[in-house]
C-alpha positions in Angstrom: 11.1 -6.9 29.3 14.7 -7.2 30.5 16.2 -4.1 32.0 18.8 -2.2 30.1 22.4 -2.8 31.0 23.7 0.5 32.6 26.7 0.9 30.3 28.4 4.0 29.1 30.1 3.6 25.8 32.7 6.2 26.7 34.9 3.2 27.4 35.4 1.0 24.4 37.0 -1.8 26.4 34.1 -1.8 28.8 31.7 -1.8 25.9 33.3 -4.8 24.3 33.3 -6.8 27.5 29.6 -6.1 28.0 28.6 -6.6 24.4 29.9 -10.1 23.9 27.4 -12.0 26.0 24.6 -9.9 24.5 25.6 -10.7 20.9 24.7 -14.3 21.5 21.2 -13.5 22.9 19.0 -11.2 21.0 16.6 -8.8 22.7 19.0 -7.9 25.5 19.5 -4.1 25.9 22.7 -2.2 25.5 22.8 1.4 26.5 24.7 3.9 24.3 25.6 7.3 25.4 26.9 9.9 23.0 30.5 10.8 23.7 33.3 12.9 22.2 35.7 10.3 20.8 36.0 8.6 17.4 32.9 6.7 16.4 32.5 3.3 14.8 31.3 4.7 11.5 34.6 6.5 11.1 36.5 3.3 10.9 37.5 1.4 7.8 36.1 -1.8 9.3 32.5 -0.5 9.1 30.8 -3.7 7.7 29.2 -2.2 4.6 29.3 -5.6 2.8 27.1 -7.3 5.3 24.8 -4.3 5.8 24.4 -4.2 2.0 23.4 -7.9 2.0 20.7 -7.3 4.7 19.6 -4.1 3.0 19.2 -6.0 -0.3 16.8 -8.4 1.4 14.8 -5.4 2.6 14.8 -3.8 -0.8 12.8 -6.5 -2.5 9.8 -5.8 -0.3 10.4 -2.4 1.2 6.7 -1.8 1.8 6.5 -5.1 3.8 9.8 -4.8 5.6 9.6 -1.1 6.5 5.8 -0.3 6.2 5.8 2.8 8.3 7.7 4.8 5.7 5.4 3.4 2.9 2.0 4.5 4.1 2.3 7.2 1.5 4.3 7.7 -1.7 7.7 9.3 -1.6 10.4 9.3 -4.2 13.5 8.5 -2.2 12.5 5.9 0.4 15.9 4.8 1.6 16.6 1.4 3.2 16.0 1.3 7.0 18.7 -1.3 7.4 21.3 1.1 6.2 20.1 4.0 8.3 19.8 1.8 11.4 23.5 0.9 11.0 24.3 4.6 10.3 22.6 5.9 13.5 24.1 3.1 15.7 27.6 3.5 14.4 27.4 7.3 14.5 27.0 7.1 18.2 28.9 3.9 19.2 32.7 4.3 19.9 35.4 2.9 17.7 36.1 -0.8 18.2 32.4 -1.6 18.4 31.2 -4.7 16.7 28.6 -3.0 14.7 26.9 -6.2 13.5 26.5 -7.6 17.0 25.1 -4.2 18.2 22.8 -4.3 15.2 21.0 -7.3 16.6 20.9 -6.0 20.2 18.2 -4.0 21.8 20.4 -0.9 21.7 19.2 2.2 23.6 20.9 5.5 22.5 20.1 7.2 25.8 19.1 10.9 25.4 21.0 11.1 22.0 19.4 13.6 19.7 19.3 12.8 15.9 18.4 15.4 13.3 17.4 14.9 9.7 17.0 18.2 7.8 15.9 16.3 4.6 13.3 14.1 6.3 11.6 12.7 3.2 9.7 9.5 4.1 11.1 9.6 7.6 13.6 6.7 7.5 16.1 8.3 9.7 13.5 9.4 12.2 11.9 6.0 12.4 15.2 4.2 12.9 16.5 6.6 15.5 13.3 6.2 17.5 13.5 2.4 17.3 16.9 2.7 18.9 15.6 4.8 21.8 17.0 8.1 20.6 15.1 11.4 20.4 14.6 12.6 16.9 14.1 15.9 15.0 12.8 15.8 11.4 12.3 18.7 9.1 11.3 18.9 5.4 10.4 21.8 3.2 7.8 19.7 1.4 4.3 19.5 3.2 3.6 16.1 1.7 6.7 14.6 3.3 5.9 16.2 6.6 2.3 14.9 6.4 3.5 11.4 5.6 5.9 11.1 8.6 3.5 12.8 11.0 0.9 10.1 10.2 3.4 7.3 10.4 4.7 8.2 13.8 1.7 9.5 15.6 -0.3 7.5 18.1 -3.1 5.5 16.5 -5.6 3.5 18.4 -6.2 0.3 16.3 -9.8 -0.1 17.4 -10.7 3.5 16.4 -9.0 3.0 13.1 -10.9 -0.2 12.4 -14.2 1.3 13.5 -13.7 4.4 11.3 -12.9 2.3 8.2 -16.0 0.1 8.9 -18.2 3.2 9.2 -16.8 4.5 5.9 -17.4 1.1 4.3 -21.0 0.9 5.5 -21.9 4.4 4.4 -20.3 4.8 0.9 -18.8 1.5 -0.3 -22.1 0.3 -1.9 -22.4 3.6 -3.7 -18.9 3.4 -5.0 -19.1 -0.2 -6.0 -22.3 0.5 -8.0 -20.2 2.4 -10.5 -18.0 -0.6 -11.2 -20.6 -3.1 -12.2 -21.0 -5.1 -15.4 -24.0 -7.0 -16.8 -23.4 -10.5 -18.0 -25.4 -11.9 -21.0 -27.8 -13.6 -18.5 -28.5 -10.3 -16.9 -26.5 -11.0 -13.7 -24.5 -8.1 -12.3 -20.9 -8.6 -11.4 -18.1 -6.4 -10.1 -15.6 -4.9 -12.5 -12.0 -5.1 -11.3 -10.5 -3.0 -14.1 -11.6 -1.1 -17.1 -9.2 -0.8 -20.1 -9.0 2.5 -22.1 -7.0 3.7 -25.1 -6.1 7.3 -26.0 -7.4 8.4 -29.4 -6.3 11.2 -31.6 -7.7 12.5 -34.9 -5.7 11.7 -38.0 -4.4 15.0 -39.4 -5.1 13.7 -43.0 -8.5 12.1 -42.9 -9.7 13.1 -39.4 -10.6 9.6 -38.4 -9.8 8.9 -34.8 -6.8 6.7 -34.3 -6.4 4.4 -31.3 -2.9 4.7 -29.9 -2.3 1.0 -29.4 1.3 0.0 -29.9 0.1 -3.6 -29.5 -3.4 -5.0 -29.4 -2.3 -7.4 -26.7 -3.5 -5.6 -23.6 -3.2 -8.3 -21.0 -0.5 -10.9 -20.5 1.2 -12.7 -17.7 4.2 -11.1 -16.0 6.1 -14.3 -16.8 4.9 -14.6 -20.4 7.3 -17.2 -21.6 6.2 -19.5 -18.9 2.5 -18.6 -19.2 2.1 -17.5 -22.9 -1.7 -17.0 -23.0 -2.6 -13.4 -23.4 -5.6 -11.3 -24.4 -5.9 -9.0 -27.4 -8.6 -6.7 -28.7 -9.6 -7.0 -32.4 -9.0 -3.7 -34.2 -11.9 -4.5 -36.6 -14.8 -5.4 -34.3 -13.5 -4.9 -30.7 -13.9 -8.6 -29.7 -11.5 -9.9 -27.0 -9.4 -12.8 -28.2 -7.1 -15.3 -26.4 -3.7 -15.3 -28.2 -0.1 -16.0 -27.5 1.7 -13.0 -26.1 4.1 -13.0 -29.1 1.6 -14.0 -31.9 2.1 -12.2 -35.2 -1.2 -13.4 -36.6 -4.6 -14.1 -35.1 -8.1 -14.9 -36.5 -10.7 -12.9 -34.5 -13.3 -15.1 -32.9 -15.9 -12.4 -33.4 -15.6 -11.2 -37.0 -13.3 -13.9 -38.3 -10.9 -11.3 -39.7 -7.1 -11.7 -39.4 -4.9 -9.1 -37.5 -1.5 -8.8 -36.1 -2.0 -8.7 -32.3 1.5 -7.3 -31.5 1.4 -4.3 -34.0 -0.9 -1.4 -33.3 -1.1 2.0 -34.9 1.4 3.7 -32.6 5.1 3.2 -32.9 7.3 5.2 -30.6 6.6 8.9 -31.2 4.6 8.4 -34.4 1.3 6.7 -35.4 0.0 5.5 -38.7 -3.7 5.9 -39.5 -5.3 2.5 -40.3 -7.7 4.1 -42.7 -5.5 6.3 -44.9 -2.0 5.1 -43.9 -0.9 8.7 -43.1 2.0 8.7 -40.6 2.0 11.6 -38.1 3.7 12.8 -34.9 1.6 11.8 -31.8 2.8 14.6 -29.6 2.5 17.3 -32.2 -1.0 16.2 -33.2 -2.2 16.2 -29.6 -0.7 19.7 -28.9 -2.4 21.1 -32.0 -5.8 20.0 -30.7 -5.4 22.3 -27.6 -7.1 19.8 -25.3 -6.1 16.7 -23.4 -6.5 13.5 -25.5 -9.9 11.6 -25.6 -10.1 8.0 -24.4 -12.1 5.0 -25.7 -13.3 2.2 -23.3 -12.7 -1.1 -25.0 -12.5 -3.9 -22.4 -12.9 -4.9 -18.8 -11.8 -7.6 -16.4 -14.8 -8.8 -14.3 -15.0 -10.9 -11.2 -17.3 -13.8 -12.0 -19.8 -15.4 -9.6 -17.6 -18.4 -9.1 -14.7 -16.2 -8.1 -12.8 -16.4 -11.4 -11.8 -13.6 -13.6 -12.8 -13.0 -17.2 -11.8 -10.4 -19.8 -14.8 -9.0 -21.7 -15.3 -6.4 -24.4 -16.9 -3.1 -23.3 -20.6 -2.9 -24.1 -23.5 -0.5 -24.0 -24.1 -1.2 -20.3 -20.6 0.0 -19.5 -21.1 3.1 -21.6 -24.4 4.0 -20.0 -22.9 3.5 -16.5 -20.0 5.9 -17.3 -22.5 8.5 -18.6 -24.4 8.2 -15.4 -21.2 8.9 -13.4 -20.6 12.0 -15.6 -24.1 13.3 -14.8 -23.7 12.7 -11.1 -20.3 14.4 -11.0 -21.8 17.5 -12.7 -24.4 17.8 -9.9 -21.8 17.9 -7.1 -20.5 21.2 -5.8 -16.7 21.6 -5.1 -16.3 18.0 -6.1 -12.5 18.1 -6.7 -9.6 20.5 -6.5 -9.0 22.8 -9.5 -5.4 23.7 -9.6 -3.0 24.5 -12.4 0.1 22.4 -13.2 3.2 24.5 -13.4 6.0 23.9 -15.9 8.9 21.8 -14.7 11.3 18.9 -15.5 8.9 16.3 -14.2 5.6 17.9 -15.4 6.5 19.1 -18.9 5.8 15.8 -20.6 2.2 15.9 -19.3 1.8 19.5 -20.2 2.9 18.6 -23.7 -0.2 16.4 -23.8 -2.4 19.3 -22.8 -2.9 18.2 -19.2 -2.9 21.7 -17.6 -4.8 21.0 -14.3 -4.4 18.2 -11.8 -8.0 17.1 -12.0 -7.4 16.2 -15.7 -5.4 13.2 -14.5 -8.7 11.5 -13.8 -11.7 10.5 -15.8 -15.2 11.5 -14.7 -16.0 8.2 -12.9 -12.7 8.5 -10.9 -13.4 12.1 -10.0 -17.0 11.2 -8.9 -15.9 8.3 -6.6 -12.9 10.2 -5.3 -15.2 13.1 -4.5 -17.6 10.9 -2.6 -14.8 9.3 -0.6 -13.1 12.7 0.1 -16.3 14.2 1.4 -16.8 11.3 3.8 -13.2 11.5 5.1 -13.6 15.2 5.7 -16.4 14.4 8.1 -14.1 12.4 10.5 -14.1 14.4 13.7 -10.9 13.2 15.4 -7.9 15.0 13.6 -5.4 12.2 13.9 -7.9 9.7 12.4 -8.9 12.1 9.7 -5.3 12.8 8.7 -4.6 9.0 8.6 -7.4 8.4 6.2 -6.4 11.3 4.1 -3.0 9.7 3.9 -4.7 6.5 2.7 -6.8 8.5 0.3 -3.5 9.8 -1.2 -2.4 6.2 -1.8 -5.6 5.5 -3.7 -4.9 8.6 -5.9 -1.6 7.0 -7.0 -3.3 3.9 -8.4 -6.6 5.4 -9.6 -6.0 7.9 -12.4 -5.5 7.8 -16.2 -1.7 7.8 -15.9 -1.7 4.2 -14.5 -1.3 1.1 -16.6 -1.8 -2.7 -16.5 1.0 -4.9 -15.3 -0.9 -8.1 -16.1 -1.5 -11.4 -14.3 1.0 -12.9 -11.8 1.8 -9.6 -10.1 0.2 -6.5 -8.6 -2.1 -5.6 -11.5 -1.8 -1.8 -11.4 1.4 0.0 -12.4 1.2 3.2 -10.5 1.6 6.6 -12.1 5.1 7.3 -10.7 6.8 4.1 -12.0 9.0 6.2 -14.3 9.6 9.0 -11.7 8.0 11.4 -14.2 4.4 12.3 -15.1 4.3 10.2 -18.2 1.0 10.1 -20.1 -0.2 6.6 -20.5 -1.6 5.7 -24.0 -3.5 2.6 -22.8 -4.5 3.6 -19.2 -6.1 1.3 -16.7 -9.0 2.3 -14.6 -9.2 0.3 -11.3 -12.2 -0.2 -9.0 -11.6 2.6 -6.5 -13.2 0.8 -3.5 -12.1 -2.6 -4.7 -12.7 -6.2 -3.9 -10.7 -8.9 -2.3 -9.0 -9.5 -5.6 -8.3 -5.9 -6.5 -5.0 -4.1 -6.7 -4.5 -0.5 -5.7 -7.9 -0.1 -4.2 -8.8 2.0 -1.1 -10.0 -1.1 0.8 -7.1 -3.3 -0.1 -4.6 -0.5 0.7 -6.2 -0.1 4.1 -5.2 -3.7 4.7 -1.8 -3.6 3.1 -0.6 -0.2 4.1 -2.4 1.1 7.2 -3.0 -2.2 9.1 0.5 -3.4 8.2 2.0 -0.2 9.4 0.1 -0.5 12.7 1.4 -4.1 13.1 4.9 -2.9 12.5 4.6 0.0 15.0 3.4 -2.4 17.7 6.1 -5.0 16.9 9.1 -3.6 14.9 11.5 -6.1 13.5 14.8 -6.3 11.7 15.8 -8.7 9.0 18.6 -11.3 9.4 20.1 -13.4 6.7 19.6 -17.1 7.3 21.3 -20.1 5.8 19.0 -21.6 3.2 21.3 -23.5 0.9 22.3 -21.5 -2.1 19.2 -19.3 -2.1 19.3 -16.0 -0.2 16.6 -15.9 2.5 15.9 -13.8 5.6 14.1 -14.0 8.9 12.5 -11.4 11.1 14.0 -10.6 14.4 11.6 -9.1 16.9 12.3 -7.5 20.3 15.1 -5.2 19.2 13.1 -2.0 19.3 10.5 -0.3 21.3 6.9 0.1 20.0 6.4 3.2 17.9 3.8 5.9 18.3 4.3 9.4 19.8 2.9 12.8 20.6 4.5 14.9 17.9 6.1 18.2 19.1 5.6 21.2 16.9 8.3 23.4 18.3 11.9 22.8 19.6 10.8 24.4 23.0 8.2 21.7 23.3 10.6 19.0 22.2 13.1 20.2 24.9 10.6 19.3 27.6 11.7 15.6 27.3 9.6 14.8 24.2 10.8 12.1 21.8 9.8 13.5 18.4 9.8 17.0 16.8 8.6 17.3 13.2 8.4 20.5 11.3 7.7 21.7 7.8 9.9 24.4 6.4 13.3 25.5 5.1 16.0 23.5 6.9 18.5 26.4 6.5 16.6 28.2 9.2 15.3 26.3 12.2 14.4 27.0 15.8 16.8 24.3 17.1 19.2 25.4 19.8 22.9 25.8 19.2 25.0 22.7 19.6 22.0 20.6 20.8 22.2 17.7 18.3 24.5 14.7 18.7 24.3 13.5 15.1 22.8 14.6 11.8 21.8 11.6 9.7 20.2 12.3 6.3 19.9 11.8 2.6 19.9 15.1 0.6 18.3 15.4 -2.8 20.2 15.5 -6.1 20.3 18.7 -8.2 19.4 17.1 -11.5 17.2 14.1 -10.6 13.6 13.7 -9.6 12.1 17.0 -8.5 9.9 15.9 -5.6 7.8 19.1 -5.3 6.7 18.9 -8.9 5.4 15.4 -8.3 4.1 16.0 -4.7 1.7 18.6 -5.9 -0.4 15.8 -7.3 -1.2 14.8 -3.7 -1.0 18.2 -2.1 -3.9 19.7 -4.0 -6.2 16.9 -2.8 -4.9 17.0 0.8 -5.6 20.8 0.7 -9.0 20.2 -0.8 -10.0 17.9 2.1 -8.2 19.5 5.0 -8.5 23.1 4.1 -6.0 25.8 3.1 -4.3 26.0 6.6 -1.2 24.9 8.4 1.1 23.2 5.8 -1.6 23.6 3.1 -1.8 27.4 2.9 0.0 27.5 -0.4 -1.5 25.9 -3.6 1.8 24.2 -4.4 4.6 22.5 -2.6 7.2 24.2 -4.8 9.5 26.7 -3.0 12.3 29.0 -4.0 14.1 27.7 -0.9 14.1 24.0 -1.8 17.5 22.5 -2.2 16.6 20.6 -5.4 17.4 22.7 -8.4 18.5 21.8 -11.9 21.0 24.7 -11.8 24.1 23.4 -10.1 25.1 26.7 -8.6 21.7 27.3 -7.1 21.7 23.7 -5.8 25.1 24.2 -4.2 24.1 27.4 -2.5 20.9 26.0 -1.1 22.7 22.8 0.1 25.5 24.8 1.7 22.9 26.9 3.6 21.4 23.7 5.1 24.8 22.4 6.0 25.6 25.8 7.7 22.5 25.5 9.8 23.5 21.9 10.5 26.9 23.1 11.7 25.2 25.6 14.1 22.9 23.0 15.7 25.5 20.1 15.8 27.6 19.6 18.9 31.4 20.1 18.2 31.8 16.4 18.9 29.0 15.4 16.6 28.9 13.9 13.2 27.1 14.8 10.0 26.4 11.6 8.1 24.6 11.4 4.8 24.1 9.1 1.8 24.8 10.2 -1.7 25.7 9.1 -5.2 26.0 10.8 -8.6 27.3 9.8 -12.0 28.3 13.4 -13.1 31.3 15.4 -11.9 29.1 18.4 -11.1 27.2 16.3 -8.6 30.5 15.7 -6.6 32.0 19.2 -6.9 28.7 20.8 -5.6 28.7 18.5 -2.6 32.4 19.2 -1.9 31.9 23.0 -2.1 28.7 22.9 0.0 30.4 21.0 2.8 33.7 22.9 2.9 31.9 26.3 2.7 29.8 25.2 5.7 32.9 24.2 7.6 32.8 20.4 7.3 35.4 17.9 6.3 34.9 14.3 5.3 36.5 11.8 7.7 35.2 8.5 6.2 33.2 7.2 3.2 31.6 3.8 2.9 29.8 2.3 -0.1 26.5 0.5 0.7 23.5 -0.9 -1.1 21.2 1.7 -2.6 17.5 1.4 -3.6 16.1 -1.7 -5.3 18.3 -2.6 -8.3 15.3 -3.4 -10.6 13.7 0.0 -10.1 12.4 1.3 -13.5 14.9 4.2 -13.8 17.8 1.8 -13.1 16.6 -0.7 -15.7 16.8 2.0 -18.3 20.4 2.9 -17.5 23.3 1.2 -19.2 25.6 1.4 -16.2 23.3 1.7 -13.2 24.4 2.9 -9.8 23.5 0.3 -7.3 25.4 1.8 -4.4 25.1 4.9 -2.2 28.1 6.4 -0.4 27.8 7.0 3.3 29.7 10.3 3.8 30.9 10.9 7.4 31.8 14.5 8.3 33.2 16.4 11.3 33.6 20.1 11.8 36.8 21.2 10.1 38.0 23.1 13.1 38.5 19.7 14.9 40.5 18.2 12.0 44.2 18.4 11.0 44.8 20.3 7.8 46.5 18.4 4.9 49.0 19.7 2.3 49.2 17.4 -0.7 52.7 16.9 -2.1 52.1 14.3 -4.8 50.7 11.7 -2.4 47.0 12.5 -3.0 46.3 9.6 -5.3 48.2 7.1 -3.2 45.7 7.7 -0.4 42.7 7.6 -2.8 43.7 4.5 -4.7 44.6 2.5 -1.6 41.3 3.2 0.1 39.2 2.7 -3.0 40.9 -0.5 -3.9 40.2 -2.0 -0.5 36.5 -1.2 -0.7 36.2 -2.6 -4.2 38.0 -5.8 -3.2 35.8 -6.1 -0.2 32.7 -6.1 -2.4 34.5 -8.5 -4.8 35.1 -10.9 -2.0 31.5 -10.6 -0.9 30.4 -11.6 -4.4 28.7 -8.3 -5.2 28.8 -7.1 -8.8 29.9 -3.5 -9.3 29.1 -1.6 -12.4 31.6 1.0 -13.7 29.5 3.7 -12.1 29.6 1.9 -8.8 33.4 1.9 -9.0 33.2 5.6 -10.0 31.3 6.7 -6.9 33.7 4.7 -4.6 36.7 6.5 -6.2 35.0 9.9 -6.2 34.0 9.6 -2.5 37.5 8.7 -1.5 38.9 11.6 -3.5 36.5 14.1 -1.9 37.4 12.7 1.5 41.0 13.6 0.9 40.4 17.0 -0.8 38.0 18.2 2.0 40.9 18.1 4.4 42.6 21.1 2.6 40.1 23.4 4.4 40.0 25.8 1.4 37.0 25.2 -0.7 38.6 26.8 -3.8 41.8 24.7 -3.4 39.8 21.5 -3.0 37.7 22.3 -6.1 40.8 23.2 -8.1 42.4 19.9 -7.3 39.2 18.1 -8.2 39.0 19.8 -11.6 42.7 19.2 -12.3 42.4 15.4 -11.7 39.6 14.6 -14.3 41.9 12.5 -16.4 43.4 10.7 -13.4 39.9 9.9 -12.1 39.1 8.0 -15.3 42.4 6.2 -15.2 41.8 5.0 -11.6 38.3 3.9 -12.4 39.6 1.9 -15.4 42.3 0.4 -13.2 39.8 -0.8 -10.6 37.0 -1.8 -13.0 38.6 -5.1 -14.1 37.1 -8.4 -15.2 37.3 -9.4 -11.6 34.6 -6.9 -10.7 32.3 -8.0 -13.6 29.8 -10.8 -13.8 
């Protein structure tokens, strides 16, 4: 390894002279020391267009390109590319060539980075890769558990040996519950079982299958590969049909049926027997119990390695009954915990799912219980925690809220694809242990999540766009970061003794961090009206608590807290966010920056952030639009004008800034800055939706208003300019910004 260049970035000119030769040769080291002057991220020239292009390449395979933050589910896994650029430019002086520095082995010597909303740990990981010391805190125990596992020291040989021991001891038992018997008597493995919810018709009491379509399996690219599989509503035979066929003749009973039209249509269903139409939700609620399910098909792995869809038969039914009996014989087999009402849980509660264990069928509970019991026996704590983390991943893909994506892609659509707990009418049951051709199985996730994360920890890399004709492509650049794996400090006092990482679980408005000890705060706060993480995280928490015991971060039965920032009430959200920013003010050096990413489509989302910042004593000195999460994420596909950008908001303590008095020149500043940023994206060929333009305008407006110092004055000006905001958005959202 080449030695680091002993270079202080207190001198911009010195830095530029030293950096130029390094920019041509990757893997050289450049030392960065935090200093009191203007930082690169405060400049208009911050290269958000190029960072967005690199980040977009990362976003298509986040779990491959940043696997450490994807060893466990979290709901706001921000792009590492963006946060690497944020950390670097929050420490480097103005005049720095950020893109050149991005591909150097930068060493932020002794700089301390703090993330009070740690989430999946993106900030912490990127800061450590850059040689900084990092402090992460999150009020949610699941987030803390995720990051602790990702960044702890893990011995590869011990991890492999532990997995092999688990495999030898319980895999045969688990696999025995996912067997099918062929007509010739041969046993084969089942990859997936297909179930359908059934409800009694209120008129004739006949049970109605809630199929919206009898086509249950088709290719992800159906137009190119039109063959699909449908179940006959008359006899249950499996038929090969076109994915869009309106009529089919069953090969089993010879009756005709429409493969694409089932009994369920939206919120209502029609009984095939008496033609009575009824509300699905109301009918389920009136039963007082969770819906029943009927097993109708399976996908098996044939002896020759091929796959075949078959109808469910008596062997399958008997095997499931056996699993039910074995589950009833086990003591303390699974956690029994109530589901509390909430924005993200009410839909499931409306289907009479009142306890977390009701998200699984009996076979799933049995096999999860066997696996949990074996993991609990792992003696070494770090190894046990790592395999509990893997177990949580298996939970996500092995429950009755998952569905089938089909051929040509990962087969299992996990339960959080809609960011809510949405009951699935045609759930998929995967093989929990799995085979080499399984998706979402414990064994395959060990390969794809744990081993991939270990590989990345040993050899971190960045993505670089390469010239590949008209098609965008990327290449991996190694040697820019140190290997990852640390002894995790549990107190600030311990961290102060030259430790690299301090992680804690708790309220970020109250920490043990010393006054003015942090060089930069880099984070991504939650939204007040979006996904409520704690309501979803409880799904994992109850199982982690079941395996590891009601201690440490698992003393409480829920991850919900009255102190969490996320709140559907805008005033409560603002107060909680302000409290965290006030604590951030205390621990941040006077020369330090608060940098965070944010976006919102509603005015309240911006006014709350403005009030929280100014009440805490911060003013906004720069804002930069940048690529947000993957543009094809399910919630974005369902939005007419999706937001594909985040805003990087850069703040300093107000006491160090000059106060502004606006005398009719406010919009001149806002329009000028917003226009430049929109045009920069136009010139880079990036499409902006109207909401993308909105967040650029709103961010620039907040930047100017925050300089008034008075929170009430800033908010009054914001509210008084509602009509002007829309005019400016219309002015900038021209055909030149549309596809």
